[in-house]
C-alpha positions, 0 to 999 in steps of 0.5 A: 294319811289315817295310817300316819295318825295312827303311827303318831298316836302310838308313839304318843301313847308309848312316850306317855307309858314311860313318862309314868311316875312311880315306876318301879324301874331298874336304874342302869349305871353306864359309867363303865361303858366305852363312850363311843366318840366322833372321831371324824372321816378316816384320811382319805389315801391320796395315792401315789405322788404325780410323776416327775422327770429329774430335769426341770425348766430352768435347768442348763445341760452343757455337753462340753464336746462331742464329735469324732476323729479320724487317725489321718488327715491333712493335718496329720495323725496326732490327736486333735488334729484330725477332729471335728467337734461341737459344744451344746448347751440345752436351756430347758423351757418345759418338761411335759409327758405327751399322749403316750405317756412319755417325757418330751423336753422343750429346750433352747439349743446353741451348738457351738463349733470347737474343732473342724479340720475334717469334713462332716462327711468323715464322721458319717459312720458313727451313730453319734453323727446323727446327734447334731448337724455337724455339716452346719457347724463350724468354729466360725458359725455356731446353730442355734434353735429356740424352743426345740423338741426332744424326746426321751425314749429313742436309743442310739442308732445308725439310721438317721430316720430312726435317731437324730438330733431331736432323739439326743441327749435326753433319755428316760432310763431309769426305773427306780424313779418317780418318772411314771415309768416301770422300766418299759421305756427303757426295755422298749428302747433296748429291743429296738437297739438290738433288732437294728444291731442284729438286723446289720449283723445277726452274729452281733454282741448286744447287752442291755441293762436296765439297772445301769442304763447301758447300751452296748453292742459289738458288730459287723458294719459294712455301710458307707464304707469298708467292713469293720468292727464297730463298737457302740457302747452308751450309758444313760444318767439317772438325771435323764439324759446320755452320760457316756459315748463310746464308739469306734471302728476298726477293720474287720477280717474274719474270726474276729471277737465281737468284743472289747478284746479286739480293740484293746491293742488298738491304739489309734482307730480310724474312726473314733467318737469324741464325748466329754460327760455333761455338766448341769447347772441349776440355780446358778450352781453348776454340777459335774455329772459322772457315769461312774458314780451316777451323780451330779456333784458340786463339791460334796453336794448332789442333785436328787433325781428323784426330786427336780425341786429338792435342794442339793444334799450330801453326796451318797 
């Protein structure tokens, strides 16, 4: 306490000294001094925006037709006579990231039979056959599911345990978007795709491209049938779903090139997949989606894959 009194007394004495009148003091002119102004706190860096998926609740994705065709059947060999095809409508209910930081979509789904002139077992060798329960869907009975959960990180494959209806058609395949991914989802799927194909045929030709969203393979296939050369090419759209599927099987002979050239002169392969490019309906407007242009277009207006809430704008 005495120490505190001494400090206070000293301060009072100093103050009195400055207040003495008649002091011959130097007057400092501060007119040219820079005034310090309170600029407030610097703006806070909010960081990058939270990740978003290109699709959102309320969107409806329609695949007008997918399935397969054989070259001969009881109905003949003409196109459309030996087919089994369905239409699929996916009404998105919810889009969220799971604990593994992968996108999952909840959707109400309706599969409608279009053609069923061949049994579902005729499509068994197609990877696309795993994308729907073809055996349960026919022209007289559709199949629907409410609140089905779909993944976005599983590549196409021949094994039903690895690739099935809940892994199709959505896919997180474009790393230039604000989807919380740096390309690892596609690259991991590409590695799984390559490993599965090379497990069937070590000499398979496999190509994957992140920028193009491409999975492609030509391989020798003797699963569930005679030895065949199998082509499987899948393309992913920036809007977050499969937009292209090219698949066929032809008889294999030793020395055959594992590439597109082996299919060029085969007009009617024994087994071929059928796939029509999807269309997307948002806010009651339907957009045709293209693998070629990588857009979803209505006239001159296109959707923005980087922002599901953005209004449509002039197509690039």
